[in-house]
C-alpha positions in Angstrom: 49.6 4.3 14.9 49.6 6.8 17.7 49.2 9.7 15.3 46.3 7.9 13.6 44.5 7.5 17.0 45.3 11.1 18.0 43.8 12.2 14.7 40.7 10.2 15.3 40.4 11.6 18.8 40.8 15.1 17.5 38.1 14.6 14.8 35.8 13.1 17.4 36.3 16.1 19.6 35.6 18.4 16.7 32.5 16.4 15.8 31.0 16.0 19.3 32.6 18.6 21.4 33.6 15.9 23.9 37.1 14.9 24.5 37.6 11.2 25.3 41.0 9.8 25.4 42.3 6.4 24.3 40.4 3.3 23.7 37.1 4.5 25.2 37.0 7.5 22.8 37.8 5.3 19.8 35.1 2.8 20.8 32.5 5.5 21.3 33.5 7.2 18.0 33.2 4.0 16.0 29.9 3.2 17.6 28.6 6.6 16.7 29.9 6.2 13.1 28.3 2.8 12.7 25.0 4.2 14.0 25.1 7.0 11.5 25.9 4.7 8.6 23.2 2.3 9.6 20.7 5.1 9.8 21.6 6.3 6.3 21.3 2.8 4.8 17.9 2.1 6.3 15.4 0.9 3.7 11.7 0.5 4.0 10.0 -2.8 3.3 8.8 -3.2 -0.2 5.0 -3.5 -0.6 3.5 -5.6 -3.3 1.2 -3.4 -5.4 -2.5 -4.0 -5.1 -3.8 -4.3 -8.7 -7.4 -3.7 -9.5 -8.6 -4.5 -12.9 -11.3 -1.9 -12.7 -8.6 0.8 -13.1 -7.3 -0.7 -16.3 -10.3 0.4 -18.5 -8.8 3.9 -18.5 -5.7 2.7 -20.4 -7.3 1.8 -23.7 -7.8 -1.8 -24.6 -8.4 -3.4 -21.3 -7.4 -6.9 -22.4 -4.1 -5.7 -23.9 -3.4 -3.7 -20.7 -4.0 -6.8 -18.6 -1.7 -8.9 -20.8 1.1 -6.3 -20.6 0.6 -6.1 -16.8 0.8 -9.8 -16.5 4.1 -9.8 -18.4 5.5 -7.3 -15.9 4.2 -9.4 -13.0 5.8 -12.5 -14.4 9.1 -10.7 -14.6 8.7 -9.6 -11.0 8.0 -13.2 -10.0 4.4 -12.5 -9.0 3.0 -15.4 -11.0 -0.3 -16.0 -9.1 -1.4 -12.4 -9.8 -0.3 -12.7 -13.4 -2.2 -16.0 -13.8 -5.4 -14.3 -12.3 -5.2 -11.5 -14.8 -4.6 -13.8 -17.7 -7.6 -16.0 -16.7 -9.7 -12.8 -16.7 -8.5 -12.0 -20.2 -9.3 -15.4 -21.6 -12.8 -15.4 -20.1 -13.6 -11.9 -21.5 -15.8 -11.5 -24.5 -14.5 -9.8 -27.7 -10.9 -10.9 -27.3 -9.0 -10.9 -30.5 -7.3 -14.1 -31.8 -3.9 -12.6 -31.4 -4.5 -11.6 -27.8 -5.9 -15.1 -27.1 -2.7 -16.7 -28.4 -0.5 -14.4 -26.4 -2.5 -14.9 -23.2 -2.4 -18.7 -23.6 1.3 -18.7 -24.2 1.9 -16.6 -21.1 -0.2 -19.0 -19.1 1.8 -21.9 -20.5 5.0 -20.0 -19.5 3.8 -19.6 -15.9 2.8 -23.3 -15.8 6.2 -24.5 -17.1 8.1 -22.2 -14.7 6.8 -24.0 -11.6 
């Protein structure tokens, strides 16, 4: 055990240039090590994306893009945003029968999941 502590003290001296003996050196070294690990593991808070349907017209069929986006939002458990997009799809003009069925089934899936 003494050789282990001596080895840690030596590595601490090599790393910091300061020689601290015994328990104080070990405590300071462990504190420094924990600080470095905590700094490396720091993660930023995740921001929920702001989705504007005006940007979706560049993707091709706007309604199909909204349906696909709502599927992704449902998988990410952002159901209110998905429901809003699906309601826009259903209210839009020129919606194909297939897209209407898909949008209604996704709305039903959201309603049943609550």
